[in-house]
C-alpha positions in Angstrom: -17.9 -3.3 -3.5 -15.3 -5.8 -4.9 -17.9 -8.9 -3.9 -15.5 -10.2 -1.1 -17.8 -11.8 1.5 -16.8 -11.9 5.3 -17.8 -15.2 7.0 -17.5 -13.6 10.7 -19.8 -11.4 12.2 -18.8 -8.3 14.5 -18.9 -10.1 17.6 -16.4 -12.8 16.4 -14.2 -10.4 15.1 -14.3 -8.2 18.3 -13.4 -11.0 20.5 -10.4 -12.1 18.1 -8.9 -8.5 18.3 -9.4 -8.4 22.1 -7.1 -11.6 22.5 -4.8 -10.0 20.2 -4.6 -6.7 22.3 -4.1 -8.7 25.5 -1.4 -11.0 24.2 0.6 -8.0 22.6 3.6 -6.4 24.6 2.7 -3.4 23.4 0.1 -0.8 25.2 -0.2 1.4 22.4 -1.2 -0.8 19.2 -1.9 -0.2 15.8 -4.3 -3.2 14.4 -5.3 -4.1 11.0 -8.1 -6.5 9.5 -7.6 -8.1 6.2 -10.1 -10.0 4.7 -9.2 -12.5 1.9 -11.3 -14.9 0.2 -9.8 -17.7 2.4 -10.6 -15.8 5.9 -9.6 -12.9 8.0 -5.9 -11.9 8.9 -5.2 -9.7 11.8 -1.8 -7.8 12.3 -0.7 -5.7 15.5 2.4 -3.7 15.6 3.6 -0.9 18.1 1.7 2.4 17.5 4.3 5.3 16.3 2.6 8.6 16.5 4.2 11.5 14.9 3.9 14.9 16.4 1.8 17.1 14.3 0.9 19.6 17.0 2.6 22.5 15.1 1.3 21.6 11.7 2.9 19.3 8.8 4.1 20.0 5.5 3.1 18.2 2.3 3.8 17.9 -1.4 1.5 17.3 -4.4 2.2 14.1 -6.1 0.7 13.2 -9.6 -0.7 9.6 -8.9 -4.4 8.3 -8.1 -5.2 5.1 -6.3 -7.3 2.6 -8.1 -10.8 1.9 -6.6 -10.1 4.9 -4.4 -13.5 4.0 -2.3 -12.1 0.7 -1.2 -9.1 0.4 1.3 -7.7 -2.6 -0.6 -4.1 -4.4 -0.3 -3.3 -3.0 -3.6 -2.0 0.1 -2.1 1.1 0.5 -4.3 0.2 4.0 -5.3 -0.3 5.3 -1.7 2.9 3.4 -0.7 4.9 4.9 -3.4 3.4 8.4 -3.2 3.9 8.9 0.8 7.8 7.2 0.3 8.5 9.8 -2.5 7.3 12.8 -0.2 9.1 11.6 3.0 12.4 11.3 0.7 11.8 14.7 -0.2 11.6 15.8 3.6 7.7 16.1 3.5 5.3 14.8 6.2 2.9 13.3 3.4 1.9 13.3 -0.4 -1.2 15.0 -1.7 -2.7 13.1 -4.7 -3.3 14.8 -8.0 -4.4 13.6 -11.5 -2.8 14.6 -14.5 -5.1 17.5 -15.0 -4.1 18.9 -11.6 -7.2 17.7 -9.5 -6.8 17.0 -5.9 -8.1 14.0 -4.5 -6.7 13.1 -1.1 -3.4 12.1 0.9 -1.4 9.2 0.2 -2.7 8.0 3.8 -5.1 10.6 4.7 -8.3 12.6 3.8 -8.1 15.9 3.0 -10.3 19.2 3.9 -9.9 22.8 3.5 -11.5 26.0 4.3 -13.0 28.6 2.3 -13.5 31.5 4.7 -15.7 29.7 7.2 -17.1 27.0 5.0 -15.3 23.4 5.5 -14.9 21.9 1.8 -14.0 18.2 0.9 -14.4 15.9 -1.9 -17.4 13.8 -1.8 -16.5 10.8 -4.1 -13.5 9.1 -5.8 -11.7 9.2 -2.3 -11.5 6.8 0.8 -14.5 7.3 3.0 -11.9 7.6 6.3 -13.0 6.8 9.8 -11.9 10.2 11.2 -13.3 12.0 8.1 -16.6 10.6 8.6 -16.5 11.7 12.4 -15.4 15.1 11.2 -18.3 15.4 8.8 -20.9 14.3 11.6 -19.3 17.0 14.3 -18.1 19.8 12.4 -19.5 23.1 13.8 -19.0 24.6 10.1 -21.1 24.6 7.0 -19.7 21.7 4.8 -19.6 21.8 0.9 -18.6 19.0 -1.3 -16.4 20.0 -4.0 -13.5 19.4 -6.3 -10.3 21.6 -6.5 -7.3 22.0 -8.4 -3.5 22.1 -6.6 -3.4 25.8 -7.6 -6.7 26.8 -6.2 -5.7 24.5 -3.2 -2.8 26.8 -2.3 -4.9 29.5 -2.1 -7.3 27.9 0.8 -7.3 29.7 3.9 -6.9 26.6 5.9 -6.0 22.8 4.9 -6.1 20.1 7.2 -5.5 16.3 6.8 -7.2 13.4 8.9 -6.1 9.8 9.7 -6.8 7.2 12.4 -3.4 7.4 13.4 -2.4 11.1 14.1 -6.3 12.1 13.8 -6.3 15.7 12.5 -3.1 17.7 11.3 -2.9 21.1 10.0 -0.9 21.6 6.8 1.2 24.8 7.2 2.9 24.4 4.0 2.7 22.7 0.5 6.0 22.4 -1.4 7.5 25.8 -1.1 4.0 27.6 -0.3 3.0 28.4 2.8 -0.7 28.1 3.7 -2.1 31.0 5.6 0.1 32.4 8.0 2.0 29.3 8.1 0.7 27.8 11.6 -2.4 26.2 12.5 -5.5 28.4 12.3 -8.5 29.1 14.4 -10.9 27.3 12.2 -8.8 24.1 12.1 -8.2 24.3 16.0 -11.7 24.5 16.2 -12.3 21.4 14.7 -9.6 19.8 16.7 -11.3 20.9 20.1 -14.6 19.7 18.6 -12.9 16.1 17.8 -11.3 15.8 21.1 -14.4 16.5 23.2 -16.2 13.9 20.8 -13.6 11.5 21.5 -13.7 11.9 25.3 -17.6 11.3 25.4 -17.1 8.7 23.0 
């Protein structure tokens, strides 16, 4: 999408990643592959996993990303939004535009339930890895749509996806409790489906 060609094939990338994994002192690692015009940068750091079992609290931040469909190193809007949310005592920021339309989390993808229909934006967001899996394995009907912050607060259930914590139920946004303020049955069903998929992968 940005005209950046990668000179290495999939096999070469996997071989290099395998070397990094073996040489690291960390059993659980967070790996990144960054493509630049001069080649490829690989990074590895210890994986720090947050406990999201009982749900997470988020806050709306009015900020959007440039070229949201591309995961680029131009991540200042996401960085600042997440940092601001954490400093306010929240787990993650949910990004909106100036008109109040909701897009995604600073570092995550957003889903919500309207009764038994699973909803998410179709475009102008990052096509996340876990998001893609959820769209393929969901036992619920899926509807692509946009939503405002005001309407999202009225959703039956909300959850975020990210390759570090997988799936996290949103139990509160700002001072507004979502549903009963705990992970609800449809989200738990999604989590169960994803775990079954991961075990068989």
